[in-house]
N, C-alpha and C positions, 0 to 999 in steps of 0.2 A: 628301288621304287619305294620301299618302306622308309628308307633314310630320307628321301625327298619329302615325304609326307610328315615326318616327325615334327618340324617346326609348326606346321599347321595344327597338328594334334595337340601340341603343347599350348599353342595360342588358344585353342578351343577350351582346353582344360582350365587354363588360367581364367578365361572369361567366365566359365561356369562356376569356378570357385569364388570369384569376385561377386558374381550375382548371388550366390548362396550366402556369402558373408553379409552382403547388403540386406538380404531378406532376413537374416538372423538378428539384425540390430533391433533393439527394443525401441518402441515409440514413446517418447516423453511428451506428455501433454502439458503445455504451459498455460495456466489459467490466468486470464487478465480480465479486468472490467474497466469501464470508462471511469478513470480516477485521476483527473488532473491534480497536480502537475506531473503525475507519474506515468499515466497512460492516457492518451488523448485520441479518440476515435474519429472525431469530425472537426471541421472548422479550419481556419488558417494555420493553426499550430498542430494539425493532425500529424501524429507520428514523432513529435518533437519532445515528448515527455521524458522524464528521467529514466523510467523503466523501458519505454519505447527504444531508447538508445542503449540501455544496458543489455537487454535480451539478445540482440545480435552479437554482442561481444561474448556473452556466455555460450551461445549456440556455436559460434565459430571455434571455440576452444573445447567443445565437447562433441567431437565427431563420432564418438562411439555410439551415439544415439541418433535416431530419426526424430526430428523435432516438429511439433505441431502447436500452433498458438490457437487457443480456444477462448472465445469471449463468453463470460458468464457473469451473473450478478453474485453478490457476496454469499447469499444463502446457497445457491447452487454450487458455487466453488467449494464451500466447506463440506457440502454433501459429497462431492466428488473426491475430496481428500480422504473421506472415510470409507470410500469404496475400494475395490481391489485394483482399480486402474492405476497406471504409473503416472502420477500427476504432481506438478510442482506449482507453487504460487510465489512470485517474486516480490510481493508487497504485503507480507504478513507481519502482524504484531504477535509477539509471544504472549500467550495466556495459559494458565494452568489447564483450562478445559481443552484447548487445542493441542497441548503437549501430550494428551492421551492418545492422539491418533496422527499427529504431524511430527515429522523429524525436522528440526530447525537447523539452519546454518548458523554460523556466527553472525553477529550483527553486521549489516551491510551499509546502513546509512542512518545518521542521526537527523531527525526532522523535528520541526517545531510542534509542540503538543497541541491537542485540540483545545477549544474554548467555546465561549458563548457568543453567538452572533445575534445582534439586535438591530432593529431599525433605529435611526437617530431619534425619531420622535417618541420612541418607547424607552429610551435609556433611563428616564426618571424612575421607571418601575424597578430598576436594579439598585438605585442609590442606597437604600437601607441595607443592602446585602453586600456592599463593596468593602473590601479591606485594601485600601490603596486603589490600585487598578485591577485587583483580582476579585472575582465574584465567589461568594460562598454559595455554591450551587445547591448543596443539600438543604441548607436553610431556606434558600429562595423557593425551591419547589415544595418544601414541606409546609411553608407558611403562606403560600399564595395559591391561587387557582390557575396559575399560568401553566400552559402545556409546553413541553420541550420536544421539538422535532428531532428525531434520530433515525438513522438508517438501521433497519432490522438486521440483527445478527452481526452487525459490525462492531468490532472492538475499538474503543477510543483510548486504549491503554489500560493496564491493570488498575492503576490508580483511579482513573475516571470510572471504569466499569464498577469498581467497588462502591463508589458513591451512588451510581445509578441503581445498584442492587438493593440499596437501603430505602428506595423510594417506591411508592405504590404505582402499579401499572397505569393508574389513571393520570399520572403526571406526564405521560409520554404520548406523542403522536408518531407511530412507527410507519416507515415507508419501505416497501419491499421491492420496488421497481428497479430497472436498470439505471435510470437517471434519478435516483432517490434524492440525492442532495440538491440537485437542480430543482426538483419538484417541491421539496421542502422550502426552498427559497421563494419559489413562486407562491406557495401557500402563505408565506410570511408577508410577501408584497400585497396579497389580497386581504390581509388581516385575519386569516383563519388560524394563525398561531403567531405568538410574539417572539418565541425563542427557538433558535436552531443551534444544535451542537455540531461543530465542524472544525475543520483546519483552515486557517486563514488563507494560505496560498491557494487551496482548492476553491474556497468560497470567493476569493478575490477574482480568480479566473472566471468562475461561473457567472458572477454578477456582471462582469464586462461582456461576457457572451450574451447575456440577456439584455444588453444595452442599458444596464443600470448604472447609477453613479456610486462610486465607492464612498463619496462624502455622505451618503445617506445611511451608512452602516457604521456600527461600532463593534469591535472585537474585544472580549475580556477573557484573559487567562483564568483558569479555575484555581481557587485557593488550595494550596497543599499539593499541587501537581507539579512534577518536574518540568522544567522549561522544554527539555528535549526528550523524545522517545526514539526507539530504534527499530527500523525495519529489518526483516530477515527474509531469506528464501526458505520456504517450507515445502517439504515433499511428503507424500504419503509414507507412513511409517511401515515400510516394507523393505525387503532386502534391496530391491531396485532403488527405492527412494533414499535409503541410507547410503547406498553406493554413489548416487548422484550428488548428495550433499557432501560427501567426502571429497569429490572432485571440485565442487563449487567452493568449498572452504579453502582450497588451494588457490583459487582465482581471486577471491574477494579482497585479501589484504592490499594488493596493489590497486585494485579498482576503487576501493573505499578511501584510499589515501590520495590518489592522483586524479581520479575522474569523477566520481559520483558527487562530491561536495560542490564542485563547480556547476554540474548539470542542475543540481537542486537550487543553488543560490540565485540563479538567473530568474527564478519564479518568485522570489521574495520581494517585499517592498525595497526600493533602492537603498533606503537608509539602514536596512538590516543586513544587506548582503556582506559588507566587509566584516561586521561583527560576527556573523555566522561562520564565514570562512576562517576567521581567527579561532573561533571555538572548535570548529570541526577538526582542526589540526591536532587537537588534544583528545578527541573522543576515544581513540583506540591506542593511546600510548601504552607501552608495555607496563604491566602491573596495575593498570587502571581499567578494570572491566566495566563497561557502561551498563547502566540500568537497563532492564529489558523493557 
């Protein structure tokens, strides 16, 4: 009698152990915000962003965690990374300030750096401050009354952030909302500000979503800023966060070589795509550590 019941008891025991194991898994919160072309929450391209497609790949290869995707704005995301929760952000730029509380992965993707977006009819305002096709942003904002629209608490790279820190607060119009860059572009269309700091692939997407014409805009790189900057995955600097980054660092080399550049290139101006893919092949060559 006891022997007949043994398989059933073993089955129940294994089920209980599996349930206990599942319950014991830590929950990893992935922080995302509406940030085309990396994450796209609405519209015909919903879910087709670079990180929209990267996250399922990472999650599938990290079965040791329960995963939850949480939508936040930039300010809230940075706040959560400083809390005790087990959180990771797949679209972070490295900065010295963030490195105090974020544990960063190796670079995951090289992207075109931010620059100045102006309406075509305002581009004459920039001409005295141009060096070729690059704008001297510090001199422009120090010597004019123009306001620059920026997303609050967003980093635009260490190089650009250093320029912004040297300018008075009165030079900026900061936006804190979930759709901050889109709102800044709308303010620009209404003439409430002339300059917006942004990334052209993101701005290009948003202008088209707002039924605007790309011919009405001009994009200027910032003088002294590298052409490319590098995204990282960043997790809360805790034992769990560091453990997750150790696993992510094992997955990134193949993804950043074979998958991510192509996902990003499709969002660039057609004439830039081939040049970017050629450059991207050399971003992470052995012995050539990319700039943060």
